[in-house]
C-alpha positions in Angstrom: -0.1 0.0 0.2 2.6 2.7 0.8 4.6 1.6 -2.6 1.1 2.5 -4.0 0.5 5.5 -2.4 4.3 6.6 -3.1 3.6 5.9 -6.8 0.2 7.4 -6.7 1.7 10.9 -5.5 5.2 10.9 -7.6 2.3 10.5 -10.6 0.4 13.5 -8.9 3.8 15.4 -8.4 5.3 14.8 -11.9 2.4 15.7 -13.8 2.6 19.2 -14.2 6.4 18.8 -15.5 5.4 15.8 -17.8 2.8 18.4 -19.0 5.2 21.6 -19.5 7.5 19.2 -20.9 5.5 18.9 -24.0 5.3 22.7 -25.1 7.4 24.3 -27.5 9.2 27.2 -26.8 8.7 28.5 -30.5 10.2 31.5 -30.0 10.9 33.8 -27.1 7.8 33.9 -25.4 5.6 32.3 -27.9 5.1 28.5 -25.8 2.7 26.6 -27.6 1.8 22.9 -27.2 1.7 20.3 -29.8 -2.0 18.9 -30.5 -2.9 15.5 -29.5 -2.5 14.4 -33.2 1.5 15.3 -32.8 0.9 18.6 -35.1 2.0 22.0 -34.2 -0.6 24.7 -35.2 -2.1 22.4 -38.1 1.6 21.3 -39.1 3.0 17.6 -39.5 6.4 17.0 -37.5 9.0 16.7 -40.0 13.1 15.1 -39.3 16.1 16.9 -40.8 18.1 15.6 -43.4 21.4 15.2 -43.1 24.3 17.4 -44.7 25.5 14.1 -46.5 22.1 13.6 -48.2 21.9 16.6 -50.1 23.1 17.9 -53.1 23.7 21.5 -54.4 21.6 23.0 -57.5 23.3 25.7 -60.1 23.8 28.7 -58.2 21.8 30.7 -60.6 18.5 28.8 -60.0 18.9 30.3 -56.3 17.7 33.7 -55.1 19.3 33.5 -51.9 21.3 31.2 -50.0 22.1 28.2 -51.8 19.5 25.3 -53.0 20.1 22.5 -51.8 17.8 19.1 -52.4 17.9 15.4 -52.3 19.7 14.1 -55.7 16.8 12.6 -56.6 14.8 15.8 -56.7 17.7 17.8 -58.0 17.6 15.1 -61.0 14.0 15.9 -61.7 14.1 19.9 -61.4 16.9 19.6 -63.6 14.5 18.3 -66.5 11.7 20.3 -65.2 14.0 23.7 -65.8 14.6 22.8 -69.3 11.1 21.8 -70.4 10.4 25.0 -68.4 12.9 27.1 -70.8 12.0 25.1 -73.9 8.8 26.7 -73.3 9.6 30.4 -73.0 10.7 30.1 -69.4 14.4 30.5 -69.8 15.4 31.3 -66.0 11.7 32.6 -64.9 11.6 29.3 -62.6 13.9 30.5 -59.4 14.5 29.2 -56.0 13.4 31.4 -53.4 14.3 28.2 -50.8 14.5 25.2 -50.7 16.4 23.0 -47.5 16.1 24.9 -44.2 17.2 23.4 -40.7 15.2 23.3 -37.9 17.1 26.3 -36.5 16.8 28.3 -39.7 13.2 27.9 -39.7 13.2 28.7 -36.1 15.0 32.2 -37.4 12.5 32.6 -40.5 8.9 31.6 -38.2 10.0 33.9 -35.1 11.2 36.6 -37.2 7.6 38.1 -38.0 6.2 38.0 -34.5 5.8 40.8 -32.2 4.7 44.3 -32.3 5.1 46.3 -35.6 6.2 42.8 -37.2 3.6 40.8 -39.6 2.1 38.5 -37.0 0.8 38.8 -33.2 1.8 35.5 -32.0 2.9 31.6 -32.9 -0.8 31.0 -33.9 -1.3 33.8 -36.5 2.3 33.1 -37.9 1.8 29.4 -38.5 -1.3 30.4 -40.8 1.7 31.3 -43.1 5.2 29.3 -41.8 5.7 25.9 -40.4 7.1 25.9 -36.8 10.7 25.0 -36.3 10.6 20.9 -36.6 7.0 21.0 -38.4 8.4 22.0 -42.1 8.5 19.9 -45.3 11.7 22.3 -45.8 13.5 20.4 -43.2 13.6 17.3 -45.3 15.1 18.1 -48.7 12.4 17.5 -51.1 10.4 21.2 -50.6 11.1 24.3 -52.8 9.7 27.6 -52.8 10.1 28.7 -56.0 10.0 32.3 -57.3 10.3 34.5 -60.2 12.5 36.7 -62.2 11.1 39.5 -63.3 8.5 39.8 -60.4 7.2 42.9 -61.5 4.2 43.8 -59.1 4.8 40.7 -57.6 7.0 39.8 -54.0 8.5 36.1 -53.6 6.4 34.0 -51.0 3.0 35.6 -52.3 -0.5 34.6 -53.6 0.4 37.0 -56.7 2.9 34.3 -58.1 0.0 32.0 -59.5 -0.6 34.7 -61.9 2.9 35.2 -63.0 4.0 32.9 -66.2 6.3 30.8 -64.0 3.7 30.5 -61.6 1.0 29.3 -64.1 3.2 26.5 -65.8 4.1 25.1 -62.7 0.4 24.8 -61.7 0.2 23.1 -65.5 3.4 20.8 -65.7 5.3 20.8 -62.2 3.4 17.3 -61.8 4.7 15.5 -64.4 8.3 15.9 -62.7 7.0 14.6 -59.8 6.0 17.7 -57.9 3.0 18.5 -55.6 1.6 21.4 -54.3 1.3 20.8 -50.8 -0.9 23.5 -49.4 -3.6 24.3 -51.9 -6.5 26.8 -51.7 -9.1 25.6 -48.4 -6.5 22.7 -47.3 -7.8 21.1 -44.3 -4.5 21.9 -42.0 -5.6 25.4 -42.2 -2.3 26.7 -43.6 -2.7 29.5 -45.8 -2.7 28.9 -50.0 1.1 28.6 -51.3 1.2 28.8 -54.7 4.7 28.8 -54.5 5.6 25.5 -52.4 6.3 22.6 -53.9 7.4 19.3 -52.5 8.5 16.6 -54.3 7.5 12.7 -54.2 8.3 11.3 -57.6 5.9 10.5 -60.8 5.7 7.6 -59.5 6.2 5.1 -56.4 8.9 2.9 -58.3 10.7 6.0 -59.3 14.3 6.3 -58.2 14.4 8.1 -54.6 10.4 8.1 -54.7 9.9 5.7 -51.9 11.4 7.2 -48.9 9.7 10.8 -49.9 6.4 9.1 -50.1 7.0 7.7 -46.5 8.0 10.9 -45.3 5.3 12.2 -46.6 2.8 9.7 -46.3 0.4 11.0 -43.4 0.1 14.5 -45.3 -0.9 12.6 -48.5 -3.4 10.7 -46.7 -4.9 13.1 -44.6 -4.1 16.4 -46.5 -4.1 15.6 -50.4 -2.1 18.1 -52.4 -3.0 19.3 -55.8 -2.3 17.7 -58.3 -1.5 14.3 -55.9 1.1 11.8 -57.6 -0.6 8.3 -57.3 1.8 6.2 -59.1 2.3 7.9 -62.6 -1.3 9.6 -62.6 -2.3 12.7 -60.9 -5.3 11.7 -59.6 -6.5 15.8 -59.5 -6.6 17.7 -62.9 -3.8 20.2 -63.6 -4.9 23.2 -63.9 -3.9 25.5 -66.9 -5.2 28.8 -65.1 -6.3 29.4 -61.6 -10.2 28.0 -61.1 -12.5 30.8 -60.9 -13.1 32.6 -57.3 -9.9 31.0 -56.4 -9.3 33.3 -53.0 -5.9 35.1 -53.5 -4.1 35.3 -50.5 -0.7 34.7 -49.1 
């Protein structure tokens, strides 16, 4: 009885500590608990690829920091850029951001939270950016695309979907194994991101597609992309242009 009582007392004493340990301090002063399903403010958790698993893309493709990706992504991306150039978009499709470490993601996430910043708190910020540890960019399979020239349209803005580069990607990126991770009205509650694409291969048997599809298995099952790759067939039609009435929001 004494032993059982001690266990009960220990459980009571430790319970608050355990609950607090489950709360992440995403940024200074921004403590948020993951949901019971493991998501953080709607975003799924992702591990970080190691440097040895990544290869650099040509410098002219990246708009800022070097673009690092998994080799299988780089191979299909190279083919896609060649096809885009042949369609008259030579050099217009660029990379705003590719692989990001968890620490880099923390910087991106936290930089726009606070007074006079874009977002009031982590909850609002998560509508636009994945919290550290919950971003597809850490996997080495995701790219934020941009375009140059970009007259009248800034990077990572919904207007990207109306640029020649954005429209070409919406119509053709799935032919090279890419999925639009956060389509309009997605169930995760993430704002529509026409610039953010993840690579899963055109078929499950494509080189490197197996590991990518395993990493994104939950996202692809519970929160389907548009279009979504199933073997060699996209089950959602690829739009040549934005559907009528599609809300333009970042």
